[in-house]
Each structure stands twice: as C-alpha cells, then as structure tokens.
C-alpha positions in Angstrom: 19.7 12.0 -34.1 17.6 11.4 -37.5 18.1 8.3 -39.9 20.5 8.9 -43.2 17.8 7.7 -45.2 14.7 9.4 -45.0 16.2 11.9 -42.5 13.0 11.4 -40.0 11.8 14.5 -38.6 11.0 12.9 -35.1 13.8 10.0 -33.9 15.1 7.4 -35.7 15.1 3.4 -36.7 17.7 1.0 -36.8 17.8 -2.8 -38.0 19.2 -5.0 -35.3 21.4 -8.1 -35.6 18.3 -10.0 -35.1 16.6 -8.6 -38.3 14.0 -6.6 -36.2 13.7 -2.9 -36.4 14.6 -0.7 -32.8 12.5 3.0 -32.8 14.1 5.5 -30.6 12.7 8.9 -29.9 13.6 12.5 -27.8 11.4 13.3 -24.6 11.0 16.8 -23.8 13.6 16.6 -21.8 15.9 15.6 -24.5 16.9 12.7 -23.9 16.9 9.6 -25.9 14.2 6.7 -25.2 13.9 3.4 -27.1 10.4 1.8 -27.7 9.8 -0.9 -24.9 10.0 -3.6 -27.7 11.7 -4.2 -31.2 9.3 -4.6 -34.5 9.1 -7.0 -37.1 8.5 -4.3 -39.6 9.9 -1.0 -40.5 6.3 0.7 -41.0 5.3 -0.8 -37.5 8.4 1.2 -35.9 8.0 4.4 -37.9 3.8 4.0 -36.7 5.0 3.6 -33.3 7.3 7.0 -33.6 4.3 8.9 -35.1 1.8 8.0 -32.5 4.5 9.0 -29.7 5.2 12.5 -31.6 1.3 12.7 -31.6 0.9 12.0 -28.0 3.7 14.5 -26.9 2.0 17.2 -29.1 -1.4 17.1 -27.0 0.5 16.6 -24.2 -0.8 12.7 -23.5 2.8 11.1 -23.4 4.3 10.0 -20.6 7.5 8.8 -19.9 8.0 5.3 -19.6 10.2 5.2 -16.9 7.7 6.4 -14.7 5.7 3.0 -15.3 8.5 0.7 -14.7 7.4 0.4 -11.0 6.1 -3.1 -10.5 2.2 -4.0 -9.4 3.2 -5.6 -6.2 4.8 -2.1 -4.8 2.6 0.4 -6.3 -0.8 -1.7 -4.9 0.9 -1.6 -1.5 1.4 1.8 -1.6 -1.8 2.4 -2.9 -3.3 0.7 0.1 -1.3 2.0 2.8 -1.9 5.9 1.1 -5.9 5.8 1.6 -6.0 6.4 5.6 -9.7 6.8 5.6 -10.2 2.9 4.6 -11.8 0.7 7.9 -9.4 -1.9 9.3 -11.5 -4.5 8.0 -11.3 -2.8 4.4 -7.2 -2.7 4.4 -7.4 -6.5 5.7 -9.4 -7.6 2.7 -7.3 -5.4 0.1 -3.7 -7.0 1.5 -5.4 -10.2 1.7 -6.8 -10.2 -1.8 -3.8 -8.8 -3.3 -1.5 -11.3 -1.7 -3.6 -14.0 -2.5 -5.1 -13.7 -6.2 -3.0 -10.6 -7.6 0.5 -10.5 -6.7 1.5 -14.2 -7.6 0.2 -13.8 -10.9 0.9 -10.1 -11.5 2.8 -8.9 -9.0 6.5 -8.5 -10.6 5.0 -6.8 -14.0 6.1 -2.9 -14.3 2.9 -1.5 -14.4 3.4 -0.2 -18.3 3.3 -3.8 -19.3 0.5 -4.9 -18.2 -2.3 -4.9 -20.8 -5.5 -6.3 -21.5 -4.7 -9.7 -23.1 -2.6 -10.2 -20.0 -5.6 -9.3 -17.7 -7.8 -11.3 -19.4 -5.5 -14.2 -19.1 -4.9 -13.8 -15.4 -8.8 -14.1 -14.7 -9.4 -16.6 -16.7 -6.4 -18.6 -14.8 -8.2 -17.7 -11.6 -11.5 -18.9 -12.3 -9.7 -22.4 -14.0 -7.9 -22.7 -10.1 -11.3 -22.8 -8.8 -11.5 -19.0 -7.2 -15.2 -18.6 -7.1 -16.8 -15.8 -9.8 -17.6 -13.7 -6.8 -14.2 -13.6 -5.6 -12.5 -13.3 -8.7 -14.8 -10.0 -9.4 -13.5 -8.5 -6.2 -10.2 -9.0 -7.4 -10.5 -7.4 -10.6 -12.2 -4.3 -9.2 -9.3 -4.2 -6.7 -6.9 -4.6 -9.7 -8.8 -1.6 -11.8 -9.0 0.6 -8.7 -5.1 0.6 -8.3 -4.2 0.8 -11.8 -7.0 3.7 -12.6 -5.1 5.2 -9.5 -1.8 5.0 -11.8 -3.5 6.3 -14.9 -5.8 9.3 -13.0 -3.5 10.4 -10.5 0.0 9.4 -10.6 -0.4 9.6 -14.7 2.5 6.4 -14.5 0.5 4.9 -17.7 -1.6 6.0 -20.1 -4.8 3.5 -20.4 -6.0 1.2 -17.5 -6.1 -2.2 -19.2 -8.9 -3.8 -17.0 -11.5 -3.2 -19.5 -12.5 -6.9 -20.0 -16.3 -6.7 -20.2 -17.8 -8.2 -17.3 -15.1 -9.1 -15.2 -16.1 -6.8 -12.5 -19.4 -8.6 -12.2 -20.6 -11.1 -9.2 -23.4 -13.6 -10.0 -24.5 -14.6 -6.4 -26.8 -16.5 -5.3 -30.5 -15.7 -4.4 -30.3 -15.1 -0.8 -32.8 -16.3 1.4 -35.7 -14.3 3.1 -37.4 -15.4 6.4 -40.8 -15.0 6.8 -42.0 -13.4 10.0 -43.0 -16.9 11.7 -39.8 -17.9 10.7 -38.0 -14.9 12.6 -40.0 -15.2 15.7 -39.4 -19.4 15.5 -35.4 -18.8 15.2 -35.2 -16.4 18.0 -36.9 -19.3 20.2 -34.3 -21.4 19.1 -31.4 -19.6 20.4 -30.2 -19.6 23.8 -32.4 -17.0 25.7 -29.4 -14.5 26.2 -29.4 -14.2 22.0 -33.3 -13.9 21.3 -33.5 -10.5 21.3 -30.5 -10.1 19.3 -32.1 -12.3 16.3 -35.0 -9.9 16.9 -33.1 -6.1 16.7 -31.1 -7.5 13.9 -33.5 -9.0 11.9 -36.5 -6.3 12.5 -33.5 -3.4 12.6 -31.8 -4.1 9.3 -28.5 -3.9 11.5 -25.2 -5.6 9.9 -23.6 -7.9 13.1 -20.9 -5.2 13.7 -23.4 -2.5 14.5 -25.8 -5.1 16.4 -23.0 -6.5 18.6 -21.7 -2.7 19.3 -24.8 -1.3 20.6 -24.7 0.1 24.7 -27.4 0.4 27.0 -27.6 4.1 26.2 -28.3 3.4 22.6 -31.7 1.9 23.4 -34.7 3.7 23.9 -37.3 1.4 24.9 -39.8 3.9 25.4 -39.6 5.0 21.9 -39.2 1.9 20.6 -35.8 2.9 19.1 -32.0 1.5 18.3 -29.2 4.1 17.8 -26.2 2.9 15.5 -23.2 4.9 16.2 -20.5 2.5 16.3 -19.9 -1.1 14.9 -17.1 -3.6 15.7 -14.8 -5.0 13.1 -13.0 -8.4 13.7 -9.2 -8.1 12.7 -6.9 -11.3 12.4 -4.1 -10.8 14.8 -5.3 -7.6 16.6 -8.7 -8.4 17.7 -12.1 -6.7 17.8 -11.7 -2.8 17.0 -14.8 -0.6 17.5 -15.1 2.2 15.2 -17.4 4.2 13.1 -20.3 2.2 11.3 -19.6 1.2 7.7 -20.3 4.8 5.7 -21.8 7.8 7.1 -25.2 6.7 6.0 -24.5 3.8 8.9 -25.0 6.4 11.9 -28.7 6.0 12.4 -31.8 5.6 14.7 -33.9 2.5 13.5 -37.5 2.2 15.2 -38.3 -1.6 16.1 -41.8 -2.9 16.0 -43.8 -3.1 18.8 -43.7 -6.9 18.8 -39.8 -7.1 19.4 -40.1 -4.7 22.4 -41.1 -7.1 24.8 -38.2 -9.6 23.9 -35.7 -6.6 24.2 -36.8 -5.5 26.9 -36.3 -8.5 29.1 -32.9 -9.0 27.4 -32.0 -5.5 29.1 -33.4 -5.9 32.4 -31.7 -9.7 32.7 -28.2 -9.0 30.7 -27.2 -5.8 30.5 -25.4 -3.4 33.0 -27.3 -0.4 34.2 -23.8 1.8 33.1 -25.0 3.6 29.5 -21.7 2.1 28.2 -22.7 -1.6 28.8 -22.7 -3.4 25.6 -26.5 -4.9 24.9 -25.1 -8.0 23.3 -22.0 -10.2 24.8 -21.3 -13.8 25.9 -22.1 -15.8 29.1 -19.3 -13.8 30.7 -19.6 -10.8 29.4 -17.2 -10.5 26.6 -17.8 -9.2 23.5 -19.3 -11.3 20.8 -17.1 -12.6 17.9 -19.0 -13.5 14.4 -16.7 -16.7 14.0 -17.3 -18.1 17.7 -21.4 -17.5 17.3 -22.5 -20.2 15.3 -21.2 -22.8 17.4 -22.4 -21.2 20.2 -25.8 -21.3 19.5 -25.8 -24.2 17.4 -26.8 -22.2 14.5 -26.8 -24.8 11.6 -29.2 -26.9 13.8 -31.4 -24.0 14.4 -31.7 -22.6 10.7 -32.7 -26.0 9.4 -35.2 -26.5 12.3 -37.0 -23.2 10.8 -36.9 -24.4 7.3 -34.2 -22.3 5.9 -31.1 -24.3 6.4 -27.6 -22.8 5.1 -29.0 -19.3 6.5 -25.9 -17.0 7.1 -26.5 -14.6 9.9 -26.0 -11.4 7.5 -29.1 -12.7 5.8 -31.0 -11.5 8.6 -30.5 -7.9 7.4 -31.4 -8.9 4.5 -34.4 -10.1 5.5 -35.2 -7.1 7.6 -34.2 -4.4 4.6 -36.8 -6.6 2.4 -40.1 -6.1 5.1 -39.2 -2.6 5.2 -39.2 -2.0 1.1 -42.9 -3.9 1.5 -43.9 -1.3 4.0 -46.9 0.6 1.8 -46.0 4.5 1.6 -42.4 4.4 2.6 -40.0 6.4 -0.4 -36.8 4.6 -1.4 -34.9 7.5 0.5 -36.9 6.6 3.7 -35.7 3.3 3.4 -32.2 3.3 2.2 -31.7 5.5 5.5 -33.2 2.4 7.7 -30.7 0.2 6.2 -27.6 2.8 6.7 -27.1 2.0 2.9 -23.9 3.6 1.3 -24.5 5.0 -2.2 -23.5 8.6 -4.2 -26.5 10.1 -2.4 -25.3 8.9 0.9 -25.1 12.3 2.5 -28.4 13.2 1.4 -30.0 9.8 2.1 -28.8 10.8 5.9 -29.2 14.0 6.5 -32.8 14.3 5.2 -34.2 11.0 6.2 -38.0 11.2 8.1 -38.2 10.0 11.5 -41.8 9.8 11.1 -41.3 7.8 7.7 -39.0 5.3 9.8 -41.7 4.9 12.3 -44.5 4.2 10.0 -42.3 1.3 8.2 -42.0 -0.1 11.8 -45.5 -0.2 12.4 -46.0 -1.3 9.0 -43.8 -4.5 10.0 -45.5 -4.5 13.2 -48.9 -5.2 11.8 -47.7 -7.7 9.8 -46.3 -9.6 12.2 -49.5 -9.4 14.3 -51.1 -10.7 11.3 -48.7 -13.2 10.9 -49.1 -14.5 14.3 -53.2 -14.4 14.0 -53.0 -17.0 11.5 -53.3 -20.5 12.7 -50.0 -22.9 12.1 -50.1 -25.6 9.4 -48.6 -27.7 11.8 
C-alpha cells in the first residue's frame, strides 16, 4: 500500500519509533517484503526502493528470503554436490572451511556477507598468523562457493569476494637441483629407494603417481614410464588408488638413458614378477606413505648433505619440469604434456602430445646428465 503523503507508485516508507525509516515493497508474488536494514534518512529509503523497482523491471531481482541460508550450511552442500572432486580435494576443502572460514563467517546468511566483511575476515586470518598462501586458498574457496550462489542458484546478486590481490599467493622461490645433486641424493637413499628419486625427478612425476606405478607401467626396452593411476592419502580412510590429478595426468613419459640402469636394477631386485606388482614399496612390500617417507630415508640429513637443506620431495618434480623446459626444440605443448599439467587447454595438450618430441626431451636431459658427469668435481 502506498504512503498517503506523496502516494508512492512502488512500495512504502514509514518512520519507526526509533526515528529511522523502514522501506517495504511488494514482490512479484504480491507478498510485501521489508528492506534488510532501516535507513537514517528518508531519501535513502526512497533510493533503495527505486533500486529494487529497477531490478524487478530488468529481471535481476532476487528474493531476499532465498539468501538467508547460512554460509556454513550452503558451503557444506556445495562440497557434497561436486561428485567429481578427488577425495583429497574434498578433505582439503572441508578442512579449510572448518579451520579458516566457518569459525568467522559460518553463521552469516549469504545475503548479509558484503565486501568489507570479507576484507575484514581476510585481515583477521593474516593477523592470527595464517600464511599468505593458506589465506589465499581459503579466499579462493569462499569465492568459488559464493560464485555458485550467484551464477547457478541465484541466491545473491553479487559475489562479495572482490578484494584485489586476495587470491594471490606469494610463495618463496622453489629450489632446483643440479644434475650432480640429483644423482648424489639418489646415492644417499637406501638402495631400494634410489630409483624412486631418479624416476620422480626425470619423469616429472607427482608423489602419488610415482608410488602408484606397477610393473606393467615400466618399459625398460623403450625407456618409458606409463602414468595411469595415483595414490591419495586420506586421513581416517587410508591410501586411495584412483586416476591422476587431471586428464592430462594420464601419460607415458620417456626417461633419460642415464637413469635406466638404476631402474633396471631396482626392478630385478625389489619388484615382483606380476604385472600389477607395485614398483616402489617399503621393506615388507607395503605401499609407501608420504608422511612416513622422510623419517624412513632420513630425508633432512640427505638433502642437507647434497647442498639443498629444507628441500621437499615434491620439488624433485619441479626440478624435472625445469630440466624439461630447457630442452632445445621442445614446444610448450610438449612440455605441458610431459608434466601432466592441467589447464584450460588440458584436453588439447593431452590428445596431441607428440611422443617423438617427448623422447627428444629425454635425450636432451640425457646429454645434460652425461656432460655434467664428465666434468670433474671441484671437491
């Protein structure tokens, strides 16, 4: 019903006992709705009603009742309704949600979260000592959840995650081993794990891909390793064997010839004859856990001894990627395919990767290995 004074064409405004102004308007269903907040001045309430009317005329109006769902409940449903997420990703999302997002914003209705609130939440995480990298991951997860609320479910009109630079990580420079350091590190490993170092590094493999390799995936005659599965460690469940991280992760990688003697010795001494026998296992034949590996091989002492203290295992893959990128004549597509790297062009990269180019990369690495080994050590 319109105000008696002014006879508003859309909605009505009334002054409350507090002195503030309340704006109400009819929705498309004829039901009256109130603005989520009152206004200090009447012109502010009038401006609000004009905006609502314009949204309705453009078909952009969203019923505020729909956006009253709590972020905690909506985010949990958001994760559950994505069946293609890998188990490790689901675990990471739930952990990030419970640790960094819902304690601060979980009880807020979606339509009450605004950009200043998101900015304050991010600043609070950083002030509490959460790293820039982890804060950026939490921000990207929140943004993705709220983007679905905007684009797909139409629960809110605008994504409040609009803090410039909040999604960016500033990671420290990752170390790259030299070829002599790679072989020196392998020599410092227990004998059954030397080939693991060389295959992971020169094959550009992720940890989960390397420890999921089976006998049938190794072709010593061709000097190749076939990646078709990966292990994921899931707390409370154990090791889960599944596909690689992306479609591009399914690949066959050529190794440099210098790594093959160590791999051949490993296959004959530590791998069963069955095609499905795992290539890299512990002493009793059990599958390897990433969390136990450092202690098992005295990793901190080994990496310090070869001149790269603090090196993480996943930086072996980074080293391999770097060596591959330096191979002359290799195109970006060839290198991306070798790495098993996912991107918006992942399908194109995977489908058209050239086997001969990949072998060329391996040969170039092999030449670098031989050249480095011919140089006398300064020690």
